[in-house]
N, C-alpha and C positions, 0 to 999 in steps of 0.2 A: 562459556554458552556464551553466542556471539549473534547477534547481528548488525550487516552492517551495511547500509545502503546507497544509494550512487548518488554524485555528486546534484550544485545548483542548478537548473533549469530555467531559461527565461522564451517563453515564446511567443510566438504573437496567436491574437484571437483567433479561433477557427481549425488550429491546427491539432495537431497529436502529437504526446508526452508518453512518455514509457519511463517507470521508475521500478532498481530492482532494489533486491532485500536479501545480503545472500547471508544463509545460517552453517555457523560450523557450531560443533564442539557438541552438537549432541545426535539424534538422525531426527535430519530431519524430515518423513513421513509418520512422523512422529506423534504432530502436536501440529492446528492447529497455523496457519499465520491469516490474524489479522488487519485492517489497514484503519487508520484512523485520520483526522487530517483537523488541524486546527486555522483558522482565516486569520486577518490581523483582526487582535480588539477582539478573537469571540472564544467561546471552550471548546472544546476537544469532541470532534464528530466522528461516532461512529459509521464507516464507510461499508464495511462489511468482510465475511473472510474466505480463505480457500482451503480444502485440504487438501493438502502435497499427497495423501496417500492415495487420492483414486481422480482427485483431480475435480469436486465437486465444491459449486460456490453458495454463498449469500448473501446479500445485497440489499443493503437498507430501500429501502422504495423512494429515498428522491435521487440516490445513482445510479438507481435501475435503468439498461441502456447506458449510460455514459462512458459507464466502466468498465474494464473489463479485468480481471486477477487471472494470473497464468503460474503454473511453478514448472521447474525443467529439475526434475528428480534428480539430472545426471550432476546437476550445477548445485544441487543445494541454494535457489536461488528461487525465491515468490516476485512475481512483479504486478503491478499496475500502469497501465494504460488509460489517458485521459485523454478519452476523443474532444474533438471540437469544444477545445479547452474557451470559455468565458472570464473577464476577470472578475467574475467571483470563485474564479478555480486558484486565486490565487491565495498560496495557503504551504503550509508546514505537512509534507506527505508523511508520516509514522506508516512503521510495517512494525506487531506485534506477536509473540510468543503464546499464542493462547491453551490452556489446559482445556479439556470436553465442559469445563462448567464455566467455560467464560472467563475466564483469570487469566488477563492480562502480565505476566507475569516478566517475560523481557523484552525491553524496546530496541528498536533500533533509532539510530542518532537525528533521523531528521532529513528530508530533502527540502530544499525551500523550491517551490515552483512560482514563478512571477509570469502572469499573465499579462503582457503592457504592449500595443500600439507603439 
C-alpha cells in the first residue's frame, strides 16, 4: 500500500496550485483520502477529506472555499487544488488514507508548496 505525491511547487501569491496523490496496492474507492498540512514551525493541520467512491467531500472550516478536493478513480489519484494562494499557504501538504473511524493509517511522502513573490 503506497501513496505517492507530486513534486515540490513554487507559486506566486494569487495563483493556484494542484497537488496529486496516487494510490497503489489497494482498492482506491474503499478508503477516504484526507489532506493534512504542516506550515513551517507549526503542527499538523487537518484540511479535510474526500470519499473517492462518490466524490463526497468534507472541509475544515478554515479551508472552506479556498481548497478543492477531487479524485480520479480511473487513475487512483486524489488531488487538492489551492486557489489564490498566499504566503501563509507555504507548507508541506500530505495526503493520507483514512479509515471510516478517521484513523490516518498510510501517508504520502509530502509535497512542499512555497508561495513567494
